[in-house]
N, CA, C and O of each residue as an XYZ file, in Angstrom:
212
protein
N     128.972     66.204     88.777
C     128.327     67.569     88.810
C     128.097     67.995     87.388
O     129.017     68.059     86.573
N     126.790     68.298     87.097
C     126.441     68.716     85.741
C     127.116     70.021     85.304
O     127.360     70.851     86.179
N     127.398     70.244     84.192
C     127.765     71.658     83.665
C     126.651     72.574     83.801
O     125.486     72.179     83.833
N     126.975     73.743     83.878
C     126.056     74.912     84.072
C     124.908     74.803     82.899
O     123.702     74.728     83.136
N     125.483     74.809     81.633
C     124.659     74.864     80.519
C     123.627     73.610     80.571
O     122.465     73.742     80.185
N     124.099     72.463     81.045
C     123.276     71.301     81.019
C     122.177     71.505     82.163
O     121.022     71.090     82.074
N     122.675     72.166     83.188
C     121.740     72.376     84.326
C     120.603     73.344     83.746
O     119.405     73.071     83.823
N     121.093     74.461     83.180
C     120.112     75.317     82.654
C     119.032     74.874     81.795
O     117.853     75.215     81.892
N     119.566     74.042     80.898
C     118.473     73.364     79.960
C     117.494     72.442     80.744
O     116.287     72.461     80.502
N     117.962     71.757     81.549
C     117.212     70.790     82.409
C     116.198     71.682     83.157
O     114.993     71.435     83.127
N     116.730     72.737     83.835
C     115.847     73.653     84.655
C     114.790     74.278     83.766
O     113.633     74.354     84.178
N     115.099     74.689     82.670
C     114.108     75.357     81.738
C     113.171     74.374     81.172
O     112.101     74.801     80.738
N     113.459     72.957     81.111
C     112.410     72.081     80.747
C     111.346     71.531     81.770
O     110.387     70.818     81.475
N     111.672     71.973     82.985
C     110.834     71.673     84.130
C     109.675     72.655     83.995
O     109.774     73.779     83.503
N     108.489     72.065     84.521
C     107.355     72.899     84.716
C     107.484     73.911     85.749
O     107.966     73.608     86.840
N     107.084     75.114     85.484
C     107.161     76.201     86.485
C     106.407     75.909     87.725
O     105.337     75.316     87.589
N     106.861     76.285     89.092
C     106.071     76.083     90.122
C     104.899     76.907     90.182
O     104.965     78.015     89.649
N     103.775     76.529     90.775
C     102.677     77.412     91.052
C     103.051     78.303     92.077
O     104.051     78.103     92.767
N     102.157     79.475     92.249
C     102.369     80.309     93.424
C     102.040     79.706     94.621
O     102.528     80.142     95.664
N     101.145     78.593     94.623
C     100.973     77.912     95.957
C     102.063     77.076     96.399
O     102.332     76.979     97.596
N     102.740     76.432     95.451
C     103.916     75.575     95.723
C     105.033     76.655     96.323
O     105.695     76.403     97.330
N     105.140     77.773     95.640
C     106.086     78.813     96.107
C     105.858     79.227     97.614
O     106.761     79.293     98.448
N     104.631     79.475     97.827
C     104.155     80.069     99.190
C     104.404     78.914    100.173
O     104.907     79.190    101.262
N     104.108     77.711     99.892
C     104.228     76.592    100.860
C     105.710     76.445    101.204
O     106.053     76.214    102.363
N     106.660     76.585    100.132
C     108.100     76.406    100.322
C     108.584     77.512    101.039
O     109.548     77.361    101.789
N     107.989     78.704    100.894
C     108.495     80.057    101.708
C     108.236     79.759    102.981
O     109.166     79.746    103.788
N     106.940     79.472    103.371
C     106.499     79.103    104.752
C     107.317     78.108    105.430
O     107.655     78.268    106.603
N     107.646     77.099    104.754
C     108.373     76.007    105.359
C     109.707     76.392    105.762
O     110.175     75.958    106.815
N     110.439     77.271    104.917
C     111.598     77.859    105.066
C     111.672     78.786    106.285
O     112.555     78.760    107.143
N     110.601     79.620    106.237
C     110.368     80.516    107.466
C     110.292     79.853    108.815
O     110.904     80.245    109.808
N     109.530     78.870    108.765
C     109.192     78.129    110.054
C     110.524     77.410    110.427
O     110.889     77.478    111.601
N     111.292     76.715    109.507
C     112.412     76.092    109.795
C     113.520     76.995    110.490
O     114.302     76.642    111.373
N     113.399     78.320    109.852
C     114.532     79.271    110.387
C     114.076     79.719    111.735
O     114.973     79.888    112.561
N     112.804     79.950    112.123
C     112.394     80.172    113.476
C     112.878     79.016    114.450
O     113.470     79.168    115.519
N     112.535     77.946    113.906
C     112.760     76.694    114.909
C     114.238     76.526    115.121
O     114.658     76.087    116.192
N     115.058     76.869    114.113
C     116.387     76.710    114.148
C     116.991     77.734    115.194
O     117.800     77.464    116.081
N     116.485     78.844    114.933
C     116.955     80.088    115.843
C     116.637     79.785    117.374
O     117.418     80.049    118.288
N     115.376     79.192    117.532
C     114.974     78.869    118.945
C     115.788     77.799    119.549
O     116.084     77.836    120.743
N     116.186     76.778    118.709
C     116.995     75.722    119.177
C     118.421     76.252    119.544
O     118.982     75.939    120.594
N     118.917     77.009    118.680
C     120.303     77.504    118.837
C     120.342     78.415    120.097
O     121.343     78.384    120.813
N     119.331     79.193    120.384
C     119.388     79.996    121.605
C     119.406     79.143    122.821
O     120.075     79.401    123.822
N     118.506     77.945    122.653
C     118.416     77.106    123.835
C     119.675     76.461    124.033
O     120.004     76.255    125.201
N     120.471     76.089    123.081
C     121.734     75.405    123.214
C     122.680     76.481    123.778
O     123.396     76.092    124.701
N     122.811     77.729    123.403
C     123.611     78.728    123.929
C     123.325     78.856    125.350
O     124.273     78.955    126.128
N     122.086     78.867    125.792
C     121.792     79.109    127.176
C     122.352     77.901    127.908
O     123.040     78.095    128.909
N     122.131     76.793    127.523
C     122.694     75.477    128.165
C     124.231     75.534    128.403
O     124.764     75.145    129.442
N     124.886     76.056    127.336
C     126.328     76.043    127.327
C     126.918     77.255    128.218
O     127.957     77.142    128.869
N     126.174     78.367    128.173
C     126.630     79.592    128.823
C     126.754     79.460    130.466
O     125.735     79.079    131.042
N     127.746     79.701    131.145
C     127.749     79.585    132.519
C     127.095     80.730    133.122
O     126.895     80.750    134.337
N     126.707     81.791    132.278
C     125.887     82.870    132.906
C     125.090     83.339    131.820
O     125.333     83.032    130.652
N     124.123     84.093    132.179
C     123.117     84.581    131.313
C     123.715     85.787    130.513
O     124.224     86.741    131.103
N     123.630     85.705    129.039
C     124.061     86.662    128.306
C     122.995     87.582    127.839
O     121.868     87.146    127.603
N     123.329     88.960    127.679
C     122.311     89.980    127.386
C     122.071     89.885    125.965
O     121.252     90.630    125.426
């Protein structure tokens, strides 16, 4: 595990992400969150002996 100072220097030396990269990353996280929620709800319905409100 790198020390915080080392990490900060390494991070600052990297090129900044473009807006396009950030938008793609945010969209991927958003889609993953929706898919995770749908899968979680499906599993809950399978496990529940009765329908939850």
